[in-house]
C-alpha positions as CSV (number, residue, x, y, z in Angstrom):
1,M,-24.3,-1.2,18.7
2,S,-26.5,-1.9,15.7
3,S,-25.9,-5.1,13.7
4,I,-27.8,-3.8,10.7
5,P,-26.2,-5.2,7.5
6,V,-24.8,-1.9,6.2
7,T,-24.1,-2.9,2.7
8,H,-27.6,-4.1,2.1
9,A,-29.1,-1.2,3.9
10,I,-27.3,1.3,1.7
11,E,-28.2,-0.5,-1.5
12,A,-31.8,-0.8,-0.6
13,S,-32.2,2.8,0.5
14,P,-34.5,4.7,-1.8
15,G,-32.8,8.0,-1.0
16,P,-29.2,9.1,-1.0
17,A,-27.1,7.4,1.6
18,A,-25.5,9.5,4.3
19,A,-21.8,9.7,4.3
20,P,-20.0,8.0,7.3
21,S,-19.3,10.2,10.2
22,L,-15.9,11.9,10.4
23,A,-15.0,9.9,13.5
24,L,-15.7,6.6,11.8
25,T,-13.8,7.7,8.6
26,L,-10.8,8.6,10.8
27,L,-11.0,5.3,12.6
28,L,-10.9,3.5,9.2
29,A,-8.0,5.6,8.1
30,T,-6.1,5.0,11.4
31,G,-6.8,1.3,11.1
32,A,-5.3,1.2,7.6
33,G,-2.2,3.1,8.7
34,V,-1.6,1.1,11.9
35,S,-2.0,-2.2,10.0
36,V,0.2,-1.4,7.1
37,A,2.9,0.0,9.3
38,S,3.6,-3.5,10.6
39,L,5.1,-4.4,7.2
40,Y,7.9,-1.8,7.6
41,Y,8.8,-1.8,11.3
42,S,11.6,-4.3,10.8
43,Q,13.5,-2.5,8.1
44,P,15.3,0.2,10.2
45,M,15.9,-2.4,13.0
46,L,17.6,-5.1,11.0
47,P,21.1,-4.5,12.3
48,A,19.9,-4.5,15.9
49,M,17.8,-7.6,15.3
50,A,20.8,-9.4,13.7
51,S,22.9,-8.5,16.7
52,G,20.4,-9.6,19.2
53,L,19.7,-12.9,17.5
54,H,23.3,-13.5,16.4
55,A,22.1,-13.8,12.8
56,G,24.0,-13.2,9.6
57,E,23.3,-10.5,7.1
58,G,21.7,-13.0,4.7
59,A,19.4,-14.5,7.3
60,I,18.3,-11.2,8.7
61,G,17.7,-9.8,5.2
62,A,15.1,-12.5,4.7
63,V,12.9,-10.8,7.4
64,P,11.5,-8.0,5.2
65,M,11.4,-10.3,2.1
66,L,9.2,-12.8,3.9
67,T,7.0,-10.0,5.3
68,Q,6.4,-8.6,1.8
69,L,5.9,-12.1,0.4
70,G,3.3,-12.8,3.1
71,Y,1.5,-9.6,2.2
72,A,1.4,-10.4,-1.5
73,L,0.0,-13.9,-0.7
74,G,-2.5,-12.4,1.8
75,I,-3.8,-9.9,-0.7
76,L,-4.5,-12.7,-3.2
77,L,-5.7,-15.4,-0.8
78,L,-7.2,-13.5,2.2
79,A,-8.4,-10.1,1.0
80,P,-11.4,-11.6,-1.0
81,L,-12.8,-12.9,2.3
82,G,-14.3,-9.4,2.9
83,D,-17.0,-10.3,0.2
84,R,-17.8,-13.7,1.7
85,H,-18.1,-12.8,5.4
86,D,-19.1,-9.8,7.5
87,R,-16.2,-7.4,6.8
88,R,-16.1,-6.2,10.4
89,Q,-15.6,-9.8,11.7
90,V,-12.8,-10.3,9.1
91,M,-11.2,-7.1,10.5
92,L,-11.4,-8.3,14.0
93,V,-9.9,-11.7,13.3
94,K,-7.1,-10.3,11.3
95,A,-6.3,-7.6,13.9
96,V,-6.0,-10.2,16.6
97,L,-3.9,-12.5,14.4
98,L,-1.7,-9.6,13.4
99,A,-1.2,-8.7,17.1
100,L,-0.2,-12.3,17.9
101,S,2.2,-12.3,15.0
102,L,3.9,-9.2,16.2
103,L,4.0,-10.6,19.7
104,A,5.7,-13.7,18.3
105,S,8.2,-11.4,16.7
106,A,8.9,-9.7,20.0
107,L,9.4,-13.0,21.7
108,A,11.5,-14.7,19.0
109,P,14.3,-16.7,20.6
110,G,16.1,-17.2,17.3
111,I,16.2,-16.2,13.6
112,G,14.0,-19.2,12.5
113,W,11.2,-18.1,14.8
114,L,11.5,-14.5,13.6
115,L,11.3,-15.5,10.0
116,A,8.2,-17.6,10.5
117,A,6.6,-14.7,12.5
118,S,7.5,-12.2,9.8
119,L,5.7,-14.3,7.2
120,C,2.6,-14.3,9.4
121,V,2.9,-10.5,9.9
122,G,2.8,-10.1,6.2
123,L,-0.2,-12.4,5.7
124,T,-2.3,-10.7,8.5
125,A,-1.2,-7.1,7.7
126,T,-3.6,-7.4,4.7
127,L,-6.0,-6.1,7.3
128,A,-5.0,-2.7,5.9
129,Q,-6.8,-3.7,2.6
130,D,-10.1,-4.3,4.4
131,F,-10.6,-0.7,5.6
132,V,-10.8,0.9,2.1
133,P,-13.7,-1.3,0.8
134,A,-15.4,-0.7,4.2
135,A,-15.2,3.0,3.7
136,V,-16.5,2.7,0.1
137,S,-19.4,0.6,1.2
138,L,-20.4,3.1,3.8
139,A,-20.1,6.2,1.5
140,P,-22.7,7.2,-1.1
141,P,-21.4,7.0,-4.7
142,E,-20.9,10.8,-5.0
143,H,-18.4,10.7,-2.1
144,R,-16.7,7.4,-3.0
145,G,-13.5,9.1,-4.2
146,K,-13.3,11.2,-1.0
147,A,-13.7,8.1,1.2
148,V,-11.0,6.3,-0.7
149,G,-8.7,9.3,-0.5
150,T,-9.2,9.8,3.3
151,V,-8.5,6.1,4.2
152,M,-5.6,5.9,1.8
153,T,-4.1,9.0,3.4
154,G,-4.0,7.0,6.7
155,L,-2.5,4.0,4.9
156,L,0.2,6.2,3.3
157,L,1.0,8.0,6.5
158,G,1.4,4.6,8.2
159,I,4.0,3.6,5.6
160,L,5.7,7.0,5.9
161,L,5.9,7.1,9.7
162,S,6.5,3.4,10.4
163,R,10.3,3.6,9.9
164,V,10.5,6.8,11.9
165,V,8.6,5.3,14.8
166,A,10.5,2.0,14.6
167,G,13.9,3.7,14.6
168,A,13.0,6.0,17.6
169,V,11.4,3.3,19.8
170,S,14.1,0.7,19.1
171,A,16.9,3.2,19.7
172,A,15.3,4.2,23.1
173,A,14.0,0.8,24.3
174,G,15.2,-2.0,21.9
175,W,13.6,-3.7,18.9
176,R,11.5,-6.1,20.9
177,T,9.8,-3.2,22.6
178,L,8.7,-1.9,19.3
179,F,7.0,-5.2,18.5
180,F,5.3,-5.3,21.9
181,V,4.0,-1.8,21.5
182,S,2.7,-2.4,18.0
183,A,0.9,-5.6,19.2
184,A,-0.8,-3.6,21.9
185,A,-1.8,-1.0,19.3
186,L,-3.4,-3.7,17.2
187,L,-5.4,-5.0,20.1
188,L,-6.7,-1.5,20.9
189,L,-7.6,-1.2,17.2
190,A,-9.6,-4.4,17.4
191,L,-11.5,-3.0,20.4
192,A,-12.3,0.2,18.5
193,V,-13.4,-1.7,15.4
194,R,-15.7,-3.8,17.5
195,A,-17.2,-0.8,19.2
196,R,-17.5,1.7,16.3
197,V,-17.6,-0.1,13.0
198,P,-21.0,-1.4,12.0
199,A,-21.6,-4.9,10.6
200,F,-21.6,-5.6,6.9
201,A,-23.8,-8.2,5.2
202,P,-21.8,-10.7,3.1
203,T,-22.3,-9.9,-0.6
204,T,-21.8,-13.5,-1.8
205,R,-22.4,-17.0,-0.6
206,L,-19.6,-18.6,-2.7
207,G,-17.4,-21.1,-1.0
208,Y,-13.7,-20.2,-0.6
209,R,-12.5,-22.0,-3.7
210,A,-15.3,-20.6,-5.8
211,L,-14.6,-17.2,-4.3
212,L,-11.0,-17.3,-5.5
213,G,-12.1,-18.7,-8.9
214,S,-14.7,-15.9,-9.3
215,M,-11.8,-13.5,-9.5
216,V,-11.0,-14.9,-13.0
217,G,-14.5,-14.1,-14.1
218,L,-14.3,-10.6,-12.7
219,W,-11.1,-10.1,-14.6
220,R,-12.7,-11.2,-17.8
221,A,-15.9,-9.3,-17.3
222,H,-14.5,-5.8,-16.6
223,P,-12.2,-4.3,-19.2
224,V,-11.9,-1.2,-17.0
225,L,-10.5,-3.4,-14.2
226,R,-7.9,-4.8,-16.6
227,R,-6.9,-1.3,-17.8
228,A,-6.7,0.1,-14.3
229,T,-4.6,-2.9,-13.1
230,V,-2.2,-2.8,-16.0
231,A,-1.8,0.9,-15.7
232,Q,-1.1,0.7,-12.0
233,G,1.3,-2.2,-12.5
234,L,3.3,-0.1,-15.1
235,L,3.4,2.8,-12.6
236,A,4.6,0.4,-9.9
237,L,7.3,-0.9,-12.1
238,G,9.0,2.5,-12.5
239,F,8.4,3.3,-8.8
240,S,10.0,0.1,-7.6
241,A,12.9,0.4,-10.1
242,F,13.8,3.8,-8.5
243,W,13.5,2.9,-4.8
244,S,15.2,-0.5,-5.2
245,T,18.3,1.1,-6.7
246,L,18.4,4.5,-5.0
247,A,20.6,3.5,-2.1
248,V,23.2,1.8,-4.4
249,M,23.3,4.8,-6.6
250,L,23.7,7.2,-3.7
251,H,26.6,5.2,-2.3
252,H,28.5,4.8,-5.5
253,Q,27.9,8.2,-7.1
254,F,27.9,10.4,-4.0
255,G,29.4,8.3,-1.2
256,L,26.3,8.6,0.9
257,G,25.0,5.9,3.3
258,S,21.7,4.2,3.8
259,G,20.6,6.8,6.2
260,V,20.4,9.4,3.5
261,A,18.6,6.9,1.2
262,G,16.0,6.4,4.0
263,A,15.5,10.1,4.4
264,F,14.4,10.2,0.8
265,G,11.4,8.2,2.0
266,L,10.0,11.4,3.4
267,A,9.0,12.2,-0.1
268,G,6.2,9.7,0.7
269,A,4.5,12.7,2.3
270,A,3.6,13.8,-1.2
271,G,1.7,10.6,-1.7
272,A,-0.3,11.2,1.5
273,L,-1.0,14.7,0.2
274,A,-2.1,13.3,-3.1
275,A,-4.7,10.9,-1.7
276,P,-7.4,13.4,-0.5
277,I,-6.8,15.7,-3.5
278,A,-7.1,12.8,-6.0
279,G,-10.1,11.5,-4.2
280,R,-12.0,14.8,-4.5
281,L,-11.0,15.3,-8.1
282,S,-12.1,11.8,-8.9
283,D,-15.6,12.7,-7.5
284,R,-15.7,16.0,-9.5
285,R,-13.9,15.3,-12.7
286,G,-14.0,11.5,-13.0
287,P,-11.3,9.0,-11.9
288,R,-10.0,8.3,-15.5
289,R,-8.9,11.9,-15.9
290,V,-7.1,11.8,-12.6
291,A,-5.4,8.6,-13.4
292,I,-4.1,10.0,-16.7
293,L,-2.9,13.2,-15.0
294,G,-1.2,11.3,-12.2
295,A,0.7,9.0,-14.7
296,A,1.7,12.1,-16.8
297,I,3.0,13.9,-13.7
298,A,5.0,10.8,-12.8
299,A,6.5,10.5,-16.3
300,L,7.6,14.1,-16.3
301,A,9.2,13.7,-12.8
302,Y,11.2,10.7,-14.0
303,A,12.2,12.5,-17.2
304,A,13.5,15.5,-15.2
305,M,16.2,13.2,-13.7
306,A,17.9,13.0,-17.1
307,G,19.2,16.5,-16.4
308,M,21.2,15.5,-13.3
309,A,24.5,15.3,-15.1
310,L,24.3,19.0,-16.0
311,L,24.1,20.1,-12.3
312,P,26.6,20.3,-9.4
313,V,26.4,17.7,-6.7
314,A,24.0,19.8,-4.5
315,G,21.8,20.4,-7.5
316,Q,21.7,16.8,-8.4
317,L,20.5,15.8,-4.9
318,A,17.9,18.6,-4.9
319,L,16.6,17.4,-8.3
320,L,16.4,13.8,-7.0
321,V,14.3,15.0,-4.1
322,V,12.0,17.1,-6.3
323,A,11.6,14.2,-8.8
324,A,10.8,11.7,-6.0
325,I,8.1,14.1,-4.6
326,G,6.7,14.5,-8.1
327,F,6.5,10.9,-9.2
328,D,5.3,9.8,-5.7
329,F,2.5,12.3,-6.0
330,G,1.6,11.1,-9.5
331,V,1.7,7.4,-8.7
332,Q,-0.5,7.7,-5.5
333,A,-3.0,10.0,-7.3
334,A,-3.4,7.4,-10.0
335,L,-3.8,4.6,-7.4
336,I,-6.7,6.6,-5.7
337,A,-8.3,7.1,-9.0
338,H,-8.0,3.5,-10.0
339,Q,-9.5,2.3,-6.7
340,S,-12.4,4.7,-7.1
341,T,-12.9,3.3,-10.6
342,I,-12.9,-0.4,-9.7
343,Y,-15.1,-0.1,-6.5
344,G,-17.9,1.2,-8.7
345,L,-17.9,-1.9,-11.0
346,D,-19.5,-4.5,-8.7
347,P,-20.5,-3.5,-5.1
348,A,-20.7,-7.2,-4.3
349,A,-17.1,-7.9,-5.2
350,R,-15.2,-4.9,-3.9
351,S,-12.7,-7.0,-1.8
352,R,-11.9,-9.2,-4.8
353,L,-11.6,-6.3,-7.1
354,N,-9.2,-4.7,-4.7
355,A,-7.2,-7.9,-4.5
356,L,-6.8,-8.0,-8.2
357,L,-5.7,-4.4,-8.5
358,F,-3.1,-4.8,-5.8
359,T,-1.9,-8.2,-7.1
360,G,-1.1,-6.3,-10.4
361,M,0.7,-3.7,-8.4
362,F,2.9,-6.2,-6.7
363,I,3.7,-7.9,-10.0
364,G,4.8,-4.5,-11.3
365,M,6.9,-3.8,-8.2
366,S,8.6,-7.2,-8.3
367,G,9.4,-6.7,-12.0
368,G,10.6,-3.2,-11.4
369,A,13.0,-4.3,-8.7
370,L,14.6,-6.9,-10.9
371,I,14.7,-4.7,-14.1
372,G,16.0,-1.7,-12.1
373,T,18.8,-3.7,-10.5
374,L,20.0,-5.1,-13.9
375,A,19.6,-1.8,-15.6
376,L,21.7,0.1,-13.1
377,A,24.4,-2.4,-13.2
378,H,24.6,-2.3,-17.1
379,W,23.6,1.2,-18.1
380,G,23.8,3.4,-15.0
381,W,21.3,5.8,-13.3
382,L,20.1,7.4,-16.5
383,S,18.5,4.0,-17.4
384,I,16.4,4.1,-14.2
385,A,15.1,7.5,-15.1
386,A,14.2,6.1,-18.6
387,I,12.4,3.1,-17.1
388,G,10.3,5.3,-14.9
389,A,9.5,7.8,-17.6
390,L,8.6,5.2,-20.2
391,S,6.5,3.0,-17.9
392,S,4.6,6.0,-16.6
393,A,4.0,7.4,-20.1
394,A,2.8,3.9,-21.1
395,A,0.4,3.9,-18.2
396,A,-0.9,7.4,-19.2
397,V,-1.4,6.3,-22.8
398,W,-3.0,3.0,-21.8
399,R,-5.6,4.9,-19.7
400,W,-6.1,7.5,-22.4
401,R,-7.2,4.8,-24.8
402,G,-9.9,3.5,-22.4
């Protein structure tokens, strides 16, 4: 396998760069999906894990919390390493560490061990965020949106299918088996990356502290980055407000259990569908237009939920499904457009730019979960629809202005 520094080779090429092969693109998409799935495996298995480890509801509930916390910290602290080191080597190290973290989860003798392993899973699952910049670096500028869309399709499918796979495997063979299987899958992924992904030349020689500090400079230097990040954070706020309160609303208003709330997650298929469409449209029409359109679609979908009270029960549930599909499509389309936008700002800082965008998203998601919970308790479900519609409309207007 060639060790040509791909990033430099592409930038130095006098002619148009060739798009990466379909096999390589699919490998990057698969890697993103397999990696991000590790964040969500535990969620449908929490009751079985609590029973097996004799843990209380409060303790076992900290497992997904620590996994998400680790992921947020990893995006901020580890994702920028893709600019400082050969991105392929970063992928390999993270893949092995993620496999070891999943193996530690499988072997956990008690809840304390599992909580520590869950934090490590979150930190190292940021491997998923290394595949998108890799695809962008390999693709010529005119195919950048398509590359982002394809790899993000894999990532979104990983989120969508992770809970289904975890539920099926744990029901058939136990929750520990699921972690063993996923650890093995990560090791196979590492072998595939080593064999098929070319090496990338580092784009900066900054030390680690300076690398993190340079993110402040990037934030100040690029108004488009700030606009994209704020807009995606606003979209994430409404998105999180909906999903963090859906199960409670379904239980109180319709007497439905968590299984039905989980089934609503299949609306995530719309996000996977949005990714390639948004990527191609970003290449043809420009990512700003796609971002505005995605935010507007999301705002309309949330606003439609205001009509639930006028419908019978079956109609209300059907409207919820349609609205979830609509805003998921819009939010994911905007995300693809925003990624396409920021990756063109500074080819030498793509990992750091990605880290800043997703840090803004996580801030929005955290705020949405808190605001949504308080709003539902005080003003009911209509307030959740209002939060989603207003935050998405604000994102559309924000991008319209620049």
